[in-house]
C-alpha positions as a Markdown table, in Angstrom:
| # | Residue | x | y | z |
|---|---|---|---|---|
| 1 | Met | 47.9 | -1.8 | 25.8 |
| 2 | Thr | 46.6 | -5.1 | 23.9 |
| 3 | Ala | 49.2 | -7.3 | 22.5 |
| 4 | Val | 46.7 | -8.6 | 20.2 |
| 5 | Thr | 47.6 | -7.6 | 16.5 |
| 6 | Gly | 45.5 | -8.5 | 13.4 |
| 7 | Arg | 46.8 | -9.7 | 10.0 |
| 8 | Ala | 48.6 | -7.2 | 7.7 |
| 9 | Gly | 46.9 | -6.9 | 4.2 |
| 10 | Pro | 46.0 | -4.8 | 1.7 |
| 11 | Trp | 44.5 | -1.9 | 3.9 |
| 12 | Gly | 48.2 | -1.6 | 5.5 |
| 13 | Arg | 49.9 | -1.8 | 8.7 |
| 14 | Thr | 49.1 | -3.8 | 11.8 |
| 15 | Thr | 48.6 | -1.9 | 14.6 |
| 16 | Leu | 48.1 | -2.3 | 18.7 |
| 17 | Asn | 44.3 | -1.9 | 19.2 |
| 18 | Lys | 43.6 | 1.8 | 18.7 |
| 19 | Val | 40.2 | 2.2 | 21.1 |
| 20 | Pro | 39.8 | 2.1 | 25.1 |
| 21 | Gln | 38.5 | -0.4 | 27.5 |
| 22 | Val | 34.8 | -0.5 | 27.7 |
| 23 | Thr | 34.4 | 1.0 | 31.3 |
| 24 | Ile | 32.5 | 3.4 | 33.3 |
| 25 | Phe | 34.4 | 6.1 | 31.9 |
| 26 | Phe | 34.1 | 5.0 | 28.3 |
| 27 | Trp | 30.0 | 5.3 | 28.5 |
| 28 | Ile | 30.3 | 8.6 | 30.4 |
| 29 | Ile | 32.3 | 10.1 | 28.0 |
| 30 | Lys | 30.3 | 9.0 | 25.2 |
| 31 | Val | 27.4 | 10.4 | 26.4 |
| 32 | Leu | 29.1 | 13.6 | 27.1 |
| 33 | Cys | 30.0 | 13.5 | 23.1 |
| 34 | Thr | 26.5 | 12.9 | 22.2 |
| 35 | Thr | 25.1 | 15.8 | 24.4 |
| 36 | Ile | 27.8 | 18.0 | 22.6 |
| 37 | Gly | 27.0 | 16.7 | 19.3 |
| 38 | Glu | 23.6 | 18.1 | 19.4 |
| 39 | Thr | 24.3 | 21.3 | 21.3 |
| 40 | Ala | 27.3 | 22.3 | 19.6 |
| 41 | Ala | 25.6 | 21.5 | 16.0 |
| 42 | Asp | 22.9 | 23.8 | 17.0 |
| 43 | Phe | 25.3 | 26.3 | 18.4 |
| 44 | Leu | 27.7 | 26.6 | 15.3 |
| 45 | Asp | 24.3 | 26.5 | 13.0 |
| 46 | Ser | 22.9 | 29.7 | 14.8 |
| 47 | Asn | 25.7 | 31.7 | 15.4 |
| 48 | Leu | 28.5 | 31.3 | 12.8 |
| 49 | Gly | 26.4 | 32.5 | 10.2 |
| 50 | Leu | 27.6 | 29.7 | 7.7 |
| 51 | Gly | 24.5 | 28.2 | 7.2 |
| 52 | Leu | 23.9 | 24.4 | 8.1 |
| 53 | Thr | 25.8 | 22.8 | 4.7 |
| 54 | Ser | 28.6 | 25.1 | 4.8 |
| 55 | Thr | 29.0 | 24.4 | 9.1 |
| 56 | Thr | 28.6 | 20.7 | 7.9 |
| 57 | Tyr | 31.8 | 21.0 | 5.5 |
| 58 | Val | 33.8 | 22.9 | 7.9 |
| 59 | Met | 32.9 | 20.4 | 10.7 |
| 60 | Gly | 33.6 | 17.6 | 8.4 |
| 61 | Ala | 37.0 | 18.7 | 7.2 |
| 62 | Leu | 38.2 | 19.2 | 10.8 |
| 63 | Leu | 37.0 | 15.6 | 11.4 |
| 64 | Val | 39.0 | 14.4 | 8.7 |
| 65 | Val | 41.9 | 16.0 | 10.0 |
| 66 | Ala | 41.1 | 14.3 | 13.4 |
| 67 | Leu | 40.8 | 11.0 | 11.6 |
| 68 | Phe | 44.0 | 11.1 | 9.7 |
| 69 | Phe | 46.1 | 11.7 | 12.7 |
| 70 | Gln | 44.0 | 9.1 | 14.3 |
| 71 | Phe | 44.5 | 6.6 | 11.8 |
| 72 | Arg | 48.5 | 7.5 | 11.8 |
| 73 | Leu | 48.9 | 6.5 | 15.3 |
| 74 | Glu | 50.1 | 3.0 | 16.6 |
| 75 | Arg | 48.4 | 2.9 | 19.5 |
| 76 | Tyr | 45.1 | 4.3 | 21.6 |
| 77 | Val | 45.8 | 8.1 | 22.6 |
| 78 | Pro | 42.7 | 9.4 | 24.5 |
| 79 | Trp | 42.7 | 12.7 | 23.6 |
| 80 | Val | 43.0 | 12.3 | 19.7 |
| 81 | Tyr | 40.4 | 9.1 | 19.8 |
| 82 | Trp | 37.7 | 11.1 | 22.0 |
| 83 | Leu | 38.5 | 14.3 | 19.9 |
| 84 | Ala | 37.5 | 12.4 | 16.8 |
| 85 | Val | 34.5 | 11.2 | 18.8 |
| 86 | Val | 33.4 | 14.6 | 19.8 |
| 87 | Leu | 33.7 | 15.9 | 15.7 |
| 88 | Ile | 32.2 | 12.7 | 14.6 |
| 89 | Ser | 28.9 | 13.1 | 17.0 |
| 90 | Val | 28.9 | 17.0 | 15.4 |
| 91 | Val | 29.2 | 15.9 | 11.8 |
| 92 | Gly | 26.7 | 12.8 | 12.3 |
| 93 | Thr | 24.1 | 15.4 | 13.6 |
| 94 | Leu | 24.8 | 18.1 | 11.1 |
| 95 | Ile | 24.3 | 15.6 | 8.2 |
| 96 | Thr | 20.9 | 14.3 | 10.0 |
| 97 | Asp | 19.8 | 18.0 | 10.3 |
| 98 | Asn | 20.9 | 18.8 | 6.6 |
| 99 | Leu | 18.6 | 16.0 | 5.7 |
| 100 | Thr | 15.4 | 16.9 | 7.8 |
| 101 | Asp | 15.9 | 20.7 | 7.5 |
| 102 | Asn | 17.3 | 21.5 | 3.8 |
| 103 | Ala | 16.2 | 18.4 | 1.9 |
| 104 | Gly | 12.9 | 18.1 | 3.9 |
| 105 | Val | 13.3 | 14.4 | 4.3 |
| 106 | Pro | 10.9 | 13.0 | 7.0 |
| 107 | Leu | 12.7 | 11.7 | 10.3 |
| 108 | Glu | 11.2 | 8.5 | 9.6 |
| 109 | Ala | 12.7 | 8.4 | 6.5 |
| 110 | Thr | 16.3 | 9.2 | 7.8 |
| 111 | Thr | 15.6 | 6.7 | 10.6 |
| 112 | Ala | 14.9 | 4.0 | 8.1 |
| 113 | Val | 18.1 | 5.0 | 5.9 |
| 114 | Phe | 20.6 | 5.3 | 8.4 |
| 115 | Ala | 19.3 | 2.1 | 9.8 |
| 116 | Val | 19.5 | 0.4 | 7.0 |
| 117 | Ala | 23.2 | 2.0 | 6.7 |
| 118 | Leu | 24.6 | 1.0 | 9.7 |
| 119 | Ala | 23.4 | -2.6 | 9.3 |
| 120 | Ala | 24.9 | -2.6 | 5.8 |
| 121 | Thr | 28.3 | -1.6 | 7.1 |
| 122 | Phe | 27.9 | -4.2 | 9.8 |
| 123 | Ala | 27.7 | -7.0 | 7.4 |
| 124 | Ala | 30.3 | -5.9 | 5.3 |
| 125 | Trp | 32.7 | -5.7 | 8.4 |
| 126 | Phe | 31.5 | -9.0 | 9.7 |
| 127 | Thr | 31.6 | -10.7 | 5.9 |
| 128 | Val | 35.4 | -9.7 | 5.7 |
| 129 | Glu | 36.8 | -9.8 | 9.4 |
| 130 | Arg | 34.4 | -12.1 | 10.9 |
| 131 | Thr | 34.2 | -9.7 | 14.2 |
| 132 | Leu | 32.4 | -6.6 | 15.1 |
| 133 | Ser | 34.3 | -6.7 | 18.4 |
| 134 | Ile | 36.0 | -3.1 | 19.0 |
| 135 | His | 39.0 | -5.0 | 20.9 |
| 136 | Thr | 40.3 | -6.2 | 17.7 |
| 137 | Ile | 40.9 | -2.8 | 15.9 |
| 138 | Val | 44.2 | -3.9 | 15.1 |
| 139 | Thr | 44.3 | -3.4 | 10.9 |
| 140 | Thr | 43.6 | 0.1 | 9.1 |
| 141 | Arg | 40.6 | -1.9 | 7.4 |
| 142 | Arg | 39.0 | -2.8 | 10.6 |
| 143 | Glu | 39.6 | 0.7 | 12.0 |
| 144 | Gly | 37.8 | 2.3 | 8.8 |
| 145 | Phe | 35.0 | -0.4 | 9.4 |
| 146 | Tyr | 34.7 | 1.2 | 13.0 |
| 147 | Trp | 34.8 | 4.8 | 12.0 |
| 148 | Leu | 32.0 | 4.4 | 9.3 |
| 149 | Ala | 30.0 | 2.3 | 11.8 |
| 150 | Ile | 30.5 | 5.0 | 14.4 |
| 151 | Leu | 29.3 | 7.9 | 12.2 |
| 152 | Phe | 26.3 | 6.1 | 11.0 |
| 153 | Thr | 25.4 | 5.3 | 15.0 |
| 154 | Phe | 25.5 | 9.2 | 15.5 |
| 155 | Ala | 23.5 | 10.0 | 12.2 |
| 156 | Leu | 20.8 | 7.5 | 13.1 |
| 157 | Gly | 20.8 | 8.1 | 17.0 |
| 158 | Thr | 19.9 | 11.8 | 15.8 |
| 159 | Ala | 17.4 | 10.8 | 13.7 |
| 160 | Ala | 15.8 | 8.2 | 16.0 |
| 161 | Gly | 15.8 | 10.7 | 19.0 |
| 162 | Asp | 14.6 | 13.7 | 17.4 |
| 163 | Leu | 11.6 | 11.1 | 16.4 |
| 164 | Val | 11.2 | 10.4 | 19.5 |
| 165 | Ala | 11.2 | 13.8 | 21.3 |
| 166 | Glu | 9.6 | 15.8 | 18.5 |
| 167 | Lys | 7.5 | 13.7 | 16.2 |
| 168 | Leu | 5.8 | 11.3 | 18.8 |
| 169 | Asn | 5.3 | 14.7 | 21.2 |
| 170 | Leu | 7.1 | 12.8 | 24.2 |
| 171 | Gly | 9.0 | 15.8 | 25.3 |
| 172 | Tyr | 12.9 | 15.9 | 26.3 |
| 173 | Gly | 12.7 | 14.9 | 29.7 |
| 174 | Val | 10.1 | 12.1 | 28.7 |
| 175 | Ser | 12.8 | 11.3 | 25.8 |
| 176 | Val | 15.6 | 11.1 | 28.2 |
| 177 | Leu | 14.0 | 8.7 | 30.7 |
| 178 | Val | 12.5 | 6.3 | 27.8 |
| 179 | Phe | 16.2 | 6.0 | 26.2 |
| 180 | Ala | 18.0 | 5.7 | 29.6 |
| 181 | Ala | 15.3 | 2.7 | 30.2 |
| 182 | Ala | 16.2 | 1.2 | 27.2 |
| 183 | Ile | 19.8 | 1.3 | 28.0 |
| 184 | Ala | 19.1 | -0.5 | 31.5 |
| 185 | Ala | 17.2 | -3.1 | 29.6 |
| 186 | Val | 20.5 | -4.1 | 27.3 |
| 187 | Ala | 22.6 | -3.8 | 30.6 |
| 188 | Val | 20.5 | -6.5 | 32.1 |
| 189 | Ala | 20.2 | -8.7 | 29.0 |
| 190 | Arg | 24.3 | -8.6 | 28.9 |
| 191 | Phe | 25.1 | -9.1 | 32.7 |
| 192 | Ala | 21.6 | -11.0 | 34.1 |
| 193 | Leu | 20.9 | -12.9 | 30.9 |
| 194 | Ala | 24.6 | -13.4 | 29.6 |
| 195 | Ala | 23.2 | -12.0 | 25.9 |
| 196 | Asn | 26.3 | -11.5 | 23.6 |
| 197 | Ala | 28.9 | -8.8 | 24.5 |
| 198 | Val | 29.2 | -7.4 | 21.0 |
| 199 | Leu | 25.7 | -7.0 | 20.3 |
| 200 | Thr | 24.7 | -5.8 | 23.4 |
| 201 | Phe | 27.8 | -3.0 | 23.0 |
| 202 | Trp | 26.4 | -1.8 | 19.7 |
| 203 | Ile | 23.0 | -1.8 | 21.0 |
| 204 | Ala | 24.0 | 0.2 | 23.7 |
| 205 | Tyr | 26.3 | 2.4 | 21.8 |
| 206 | Ile | 23.4 | 3.1 | 19.3 |
| 207 | Leu | 21.2 | 4.2 | 22.2 |
| 208 | Thr | 23.4 | 6.6 | 23.6 |
| 209 | Arg | 23.2 | 8.6 | 21.2 |
| 210 | Pro | 19.5 | 9.7 | 21.4 |
| 211 | Leu | 20.1 | 10.0 | 25.0 |
| 212 | Gly | 22.9 | 12.4 | 25.0 |
| 213 | Ala | 20.8 | 14.5 | 22.1 |
| 214 | Ser | 17.5 | 14.3 | 24.4 |
| 215 | Ala | 19.9 | 15.3 | 27.3 |
| 216 | Gly | 21.2 | 18.3 | 25.6 |
| 217 | Asp | 17.9 | 19.3 | 24.3 |
| 218 | Leu | 16.5 | 19.2 | 27.8 |
| 219 | Leu | 19.2 | 21.3 | 29.1 |
| 220 | Ser | 19.6 | 23.8 | 26.5 |
| 221 | Gln | 16.5 | 24.6 | 25.1 |
| 222 | Pro | 14.1 | 27.3 | 26.6 |
| 223 | Arg | 11.9 | 26.6 | 29.6 |
| 224 | Asp | 8.5 | 27.6 | 27.6 |
| 225 | Glu | 9.9 | 24.8 | 25.0 |
| 226 | Gly | 10.2 | 21.9 | 27.6 |
| 227 | Gly | 13.9 | 22.5 | 28.5 |
| 228 | Leu | 16.0 | 24.0 | 31.3 |
| 229 | Gly | 17.0 | 27.1 | 29.5 |
| 230 | Leu | 21.0 | 26.9 | 29.9 |
| 231 | Gly | 21.2 | 27.5 | 26.2 |
| 232 | Thr | 23.7 | 25.7 | 23.7 |
| 233 | Val | 26.6 | 27.6 | 24.4 |
| 234 | Gly | 26.1 | 27.1 | 28.5 |
| 235 | Thr | 25.7 | 23.2 | 27.6 |
| 236 | Thr | 28.1 | 22.8 | 25.4 |
| 237 | Val | 30.9 | 24.6 | 27.5 |
| 238 | Ile | 30.1 | 22.5 | 30.6 |
| 239 | Phe | 30.1 | 19.0 | 28.9 |
| 240 | Leu | 33.1 | 19.8 | 26.8 |
| 241 | Val | 35.2 | 20.7 | 30.1 |
| 242 | Ala | 33.9 | 17.5 | 32.0 |
| 243 | Ile | 35.4 | 15.7 | 28.6 |
| 244 | Val | 38.8 | 17.4 | 28.8 |
| 245 | Gly | 38.6 | 16.5 | 32.5 |
| 246 | Leu | 38.1 | 13.1 | 32.1 |
| 247 | Val | 40.4 | 12.6 | 29.2 |
| 248 | Ala | 43.4 | 14.5 | 31.0 |
| 249 | Tyr | 42.6 | 11.8 | 34.1 |
| 250 | Leu | 42.5 | 9.0 | 31.6 |
| 251 | Thr | 45.8 | 10.3 | 29.7 |
| 252 | Val | 47.5 | 10.4 | 33.2 |
| 253 | Arg | 46.3 | 7.1 | 34.8 |
| 254 | His | 45.9 | 4.9 | 32.0 |
| 255 | Arg | 42.1 | 3.7 | 33.2 |
| 256 | Asp | 41.1 | 2.8 | 30.1 |
| 257 | Glu | 43.9 | 1.2 | 28.4 |
| 258 | Ile | 44.1 | -2.3 | 27.5 |
| 259 | Ala | 46.0 | -4.8 | 29.7 |
| 260 | Pro | 48.9 | -6.4 | 27.7 |
| 261 | Asp | 47.6 | -9.6 | 27.7 |
| 262 | Gly | 44.8 | -8.6 | 26.1 |
| 263 | Leu | 42.3 | -9.3 | 28.8 |
| 264 | Gln | 39.4 | -6.9 | 29.7 |
| 265 | Gly | 39.5 | -7.7 | 33.5 |
| 266 | Arg | 36.5 | -5.9 | 35.2 |
| 267 | Thr | 35.4 | -4.1 | 32.2 |
| 268 | Thr | 32.6 | -5.2 | 29.5 |
| 269 | Gln | 34.5 | -6.9 | 26.8 |
| 270 | Ala | 33.0 | -6.4 | 23.3 |
C-alpha cells in the first residue's frame, strides 16, 4: 500500500491510496464489470417488474451504501472497491437508458451531454487538485472527484456504445472489434510513443465501457438479433463468478496493492 498521502483539508481526513494498481487484473475486472453493467441492467429492468425508473432508484440506493463503506475505509479493500465499480456500472447504464428510453433523448445528445459532464468533472478536479492521477486518491475530496468521474465514464460509455452498435448499424461483433482496436491504439500511444500516462489511462478507461457493453450484448442477445443467445442471466452469472474469483485471488495475494514506497514497478502508472 502506498505511503503517499495528501493534505487534510475541508473535505476530511487523509488516507492511504484507495484504488488498486493498474495491472492486467485491473483491466480484466474492469471489462467484466462493464459487461455486467450492461447485462444486469437489462435483466433487472426486464425481470423485477419495477420499471426502469424504480430499478434505477433501487440500484442507486445500493450504490450509495457501497460508496459509504468505500469512503469510510482508510485503505484499498478489493471487494469493497470492486463492488462499488459493479454497482456504478449498473447505475451508469440505467441513467443512460432512462434518458433514451423514458425521456426520448437521442443517443447523440446523451453522448454529448455525458462527454461534457465528464470533461467538466476533470476540469474541476484538476483545477482544485492539480492532478488527475488515480494513484493520488488520498483525500476525501479527491475520492469524490474520482467516483463522480467513474460514474460519468460509465454513462458516457453506455451512450457511445449504443450509438455505435445501434445507430450506426455496425452490430455487436463489429462494435467489439472497433472499441478493442481503439484501446489497442491507446496502448500503442502509451507504450510505443510515450504518451501521457494519465491521459491514456482515462481514454482507455472510457473505451472499456462500450467495449464491455458491446461484448455483453453480443453474448446475451438472441441469435436473430446478432447475439450469441446466452441471455442476460447466463451472461451476468458467468461474468459475476469471474469477478468474484479474481477479487478473491487479489484479496489473498495482494497483487494489485501499491508498493509501500509508492512505486508502480511493472505496472502502468496513471
